[in-house]
N, C-alpha and C positions, 0 to 999 in steps of 0.2 A: 504494500500500500504506500502511495506517495502522499505525504502530509503537506498540504498547501493552504492557501488563504480560505479555501472552502471547508477545511477541516475544523471541527469544533475544538474549542480549547480542551475539553475533556478528552477527546480522541487524541489530540497531540500529546497531552500529558501522559495518558495511558500508553500510547505508542512509545514515548520516550522511556517510560518506566520498565517496559517489558524487556525480555532477553532477546533483542533483535538489533541488528547493526545500525539501523537508522529509523527515526531521527536520533541523532546523537548530539555531541557537544557543539559541533559546528552549526547545526540547525538551531539549537537552543540559543547560541550566540547571535545568530541572525534575527531570531524572533525577539530577543531582548533589545537589539538595536532598533528594530522596527517599532517596538513599544516605546522606546525612548523618543524616537522621532514623533510618534503619535502624541505623546505627552507634550513635546515641544510645540506641536501644531495647536494643541488646546490652549497653551499659554499665549501663543500669538493670536489665535482667534478671539481670545478674551481681551486682547490689546488693540486690535484693529477697530477703528471707529471711535475710540475714546478721545474726547476733546483735548485732554491734557497731554495726550501723546500724538497730537496732530502733526508735529514736526518729524515724526518717525514713521509715518504711514507707508511711505514708499519702501523703506528698508524692511518694515514688518511684512509687507506683501511679498517682497522678494524672498525673505526668510521662510515664509509659509510655503512658497512654491518649492524651495530647496528641501525643506523638511519632508514635504509630500513625496518628492522624487526619491529622497533617501529611504523613506518607508517602503515605497514600491520596490525599489531596487533590493532592499534587504529581504523582502518577502520572496523575490525571485531567487536570490542567493540561498535562501533557506531550502528551496526546491533543488537548486543546482548542487548544493552540498550533499543532499541525499542521493542524487543521481551519481555524483562523483564517487561516493563511497561504495554504492552498489556496483558500479563499474569496476572499482578496484577489487572488490570481493570476488566478482566474476572472473577477473583476469588472474587472480591468484589460484583459482580452481582449475584453470586450463592445464592440460598436460604439459609437463616441462619440455617435452620435445615438440610441442605445437609451434609451427612457424610464426603464428600471430601472437603468441604469448607475450614476448618481450615488448613488442610495439604497443599492444593493448595495455599492458601493465604500466609502461612509462607514460602513456597518455592519461591513464586514470590517476596515476600518482601525481602528475603535474596538475590535474584538475583538483585533486585533494589538497594541493598547496595553494593554487591560485584562487580558489573560491573563498576559503577562510581569510586569505590575504585581502581580498576585495571586501569581505565583511568588515574586517578591522579598519580598512581605509575609509569605508562609508560611515562607520560608526564614529571614527575620529573626526569626520567632517561635522557630525552632529554635535560633538563636544565643542568644536570651534564655533559653531553657530550659537551654542548656549552662551559662550563667552561674549560674542557680539551683541547678544540680546539683553544682557543684564540691566543696562541703563535705559532700555527702550520698551520694556514691557510693563503691563499692569502689575503694580507692586503686590497686589493680593495673590498673584500667581507665582511669586518668587520661589516658594517651597517646591512647587511643581517643576519649575525650571531647574532646581537643584536635582530633583528626581530624574529629569531628562538627561542632565549632564552625567550623573553618576551611573545611570543605566547604560548610557552610551559608552562610558569608560569601561564598564564591565564587558560590554560587547567587544571593545577593542582588545582587551586582554585575552578574552576567551577565544576570539578569532585567531589571535597570534599563537595561542597554545596549540591550536589545531594545525597551524603551519609548522611549528617546531617539532611536533610529534612525528611528522612525516619527513622531516629533513634528513635523518640518518639513512633513509632508504634511497636518497639521491647519491648515486655512485661518484659522480665527478665533484671533487672538492671545490673547483672554481664555480660550478653551478650552484653549489650550496652557499658559497660566499655571495654570489649575485642575488640570492634570495634573502639571505640574512641581513645584508646591509640595509635595504629599504625597510624591512619590517622593524629593525632597530630604530630607524629614524621616525617611523610612524608612532611607535610606542613612546619614544622620548618626547616628541612634540605633544602627544596627547596627555602624557603625565604632567608636563609643564603647564598645559592649559587647564587641566582639572585642578591642579594645585592653586591656580590663580582664580578660576571662576567661582569655586565654592565660597571662599572667603569674601569675594566681591558680592556674591548674592546675599550673604547674611549681613554684610556691612550696609548694603542698600536697604535690606529689610529693617535694620535698626533705625536707619535715618527716616524711613517712611512711617514709623509708628506714630 
């Protein structure tokens, strides 16, 4: 069974909990990122149209569109992660003397790296958006913006966990290095941003009391 946006929450949770290969950690990371984006959309929707935020309406509408695109992409990646892992499992089961085994295995392994890499990058963009929005949103929704930022940060970390677990299977050390360098940059930037955005959120919350 493929778990997608038409799957109920209970079905997804039950499917994740059972002894089956997917959905697993990568799909869970994507769903967490999509939920983060959705919470961010709620924050922005409660900010659009407010008179005291009139000077930020253009930025808010742009952020809303970015968050919606991020949510849609993360849901697509949730499905792609399941497909990638199922393809890897199928490739591993092919006879070792099969002429197609190596090609199919390498393609599936690359997908199992690239998909969670994309999950992490998309979630990192949500963290960045949260930082941009701190001083531009309805102050009554600041705690929700903090939820958005922290959920997105969790999706970044979890997406990268799923990259790293597959790296040892990459035979070529130079290929591994080409993968490791950008994921390190994504994590470093996201960590710096989350460490900045959460204090800023609560500082503004204190000022707005």
